[in-house]
C-alpha positions as CSV (number, residue, x, y, z in Angstrom):
1,M,196.3,-61.5,142.5
2,N,198.8,-61.0,139.7
3,K,202.5,-60.8,140.1
4,R,202.8,-57.0,139.7
5,I,200.4,-56.3,142.6
6,K,202.2,-58.8,144.8
7,K,205.5,-57.2,144.0
8,K,204.1,-53.8,144.8
9,K,202.6,-54.9,148.1
10,A,205.9,-56.6,149.1
11,K,207.8,-53.4,148.3
12,Q,205.3,-51.4,150.3
13,A,205.7,-53.8,153.3
14,L,209.5,-53.5,153.1
15,Q,209.3,-49.7,153.0
16,R,207.0,-49.7,156.1
17,E,209.4,-52.1,157.9
18,Q,212.4,-49.9,157.0
19,E,210.7,-46.8,158.3
20,K,209.8,-48.6,161.5
21,L,213.4,-49.7,162.0
22,A,214.7,-46.1,161.2
23,Q,212.3,-44.7,163.9
24,E,213.5,-47.4,166.5
25,L,217.1,-46.6,165.6
26,A,216.6,-42.9,166.1
27,N,215.3,-43.6,169.6
28,L,218.4,-45.6,170.7
29,S,220.8,-44.1,173.2
30,P,224.5,-43.8,172.3
31,E,225.3,-46.7,174.6
32,E,222.7,-48.9,172.9
33,L,224.1,-47.9,169.5
34,E,227.6,-48.8,170.6
35,A,226.4,-52.2,171.9
36,L,224.5,-52.8,168.6
37,A,227.6,-51.9,166.6
38,R,229.7,-54.3,168.6
39,A,227.2,-57.1,168.1
40,V,227.1,-56.5,164.4
41,K,230.9,-56.5,164.3
42,Q,231.1,-59.8,166.2
43,V,228.6,-61.4,163.8
44,L,230.6,-60.2,160.8
45,K,233.8,-61.5,162.3
46,N,232.2,-64.9,163.0
47,M,230.9,-65.1,159.4
48,A,234.4,-64.3,158.1
49,R,235.9,-67.0,160.2
50,T,233.3,-69.5,159.1
51,L,233.9,-68.7,155.4
52,A,237.6,-69.0,155.9
53,S,237.2,-72.3,157.5
54,I,234.9,-73.5,154.7
55,S,237.3,-72.4,152.0
56,E,240.2,-74.1,153.8
57,G,238.2,-77.3,154.0
58,M,237.2,-77.1,150.3
59,A,240.8,-76.4,149.3
60,A,242.0,-79.5,151.3
61,F,239.2,-81.6,149.8
62,F,240.1,-80.6,146.2
63,K,243.8,-81.0,146.8
64,D,243.2,-84.6,148.1
65,F,240.7,-85.2,145.3
66,G,243.3,-84.3,142.7
67,K,245.7,-86.9,144.2
68,S,243.2,-89.7,143.8
């Protein structure tokens, strides 16, 4: 199977998955949507904290590295 066909099939599969998720999202109640939004917010907050921690660690490493 050539690259173009594989790419087309992958795009179609992604489209089907997006349509399925859109349908499921439409069926959620307002309370479920709120809970989902809170969960996503928490995940993003945790990712931001992790990135901040990593960048602080890297800054400290390179600061100490420069002293050596």
